[in-house]
N, C-alpha and C positions, 0 to 999 in steps of 0.2 A: 604455839609457842611460833611467833614469828621469827623469821631469819633479817637477819640486820647484814646488807652487803656494804661494806667499807671499801671506797675507790680511793685509791692513793692516786694523788698526783705526782705525776714524775717530771722530773726538772730535767729538760731539756738540756743538749749541750753550750745553747746560746745563754740560757739562764744560768748554768755553772760558771762560763767564762766572764759574763757579765751581768753581776746580780742585779744592777742599778742601771740597765740600759732605758726603763720608764722616767726615769728622774734624770734633769738636766746637770750639767756641772755647776749651773750658778744657785740651783736649787739644792741640793747636797751643800757646796758652800755657806748658806743660809742656815741651813738645818744645824752644821757644825758648829755656826758660830764663828767664823775663820775670823782673822785680823787680814784688813785692806791693806797690802802690802805697794798698793800703787801710789808712787809720789810719797810713800811713809816708810823708807827702809833705809838703812845703812848697811854697808857691806865690809865685811871685817874678813880681812886675808890672814889665814892660818898659817903657823910653819911649816906645816906638813903638805903644801901646796890645795888643800882645799880652801873654800873659803864659807862664811857664816853669814846668812844674811837676819839682820835683826831689826824690828820694828821701832820705829820712833817714837810713837804712840799707840799703845796699845790697846786702849779703848776703841779706836777707831775700828768699828767692823763691817763687814760686808751688808751693803744694803739694797 
């Protein structure tokens, strides 16, 4: 009978801290299908001092 050796790949501290370090921010935006807010947003001030950023055209995606 053959013995099977299973090697577990341990995650380093860098992998745990930033699992997306091999993927650029732009690639993550494309993969998520994010709305492009550049020249496509309206800033709405809320009563509690916060602001809300709303897209004008939600069909305009990051390309």
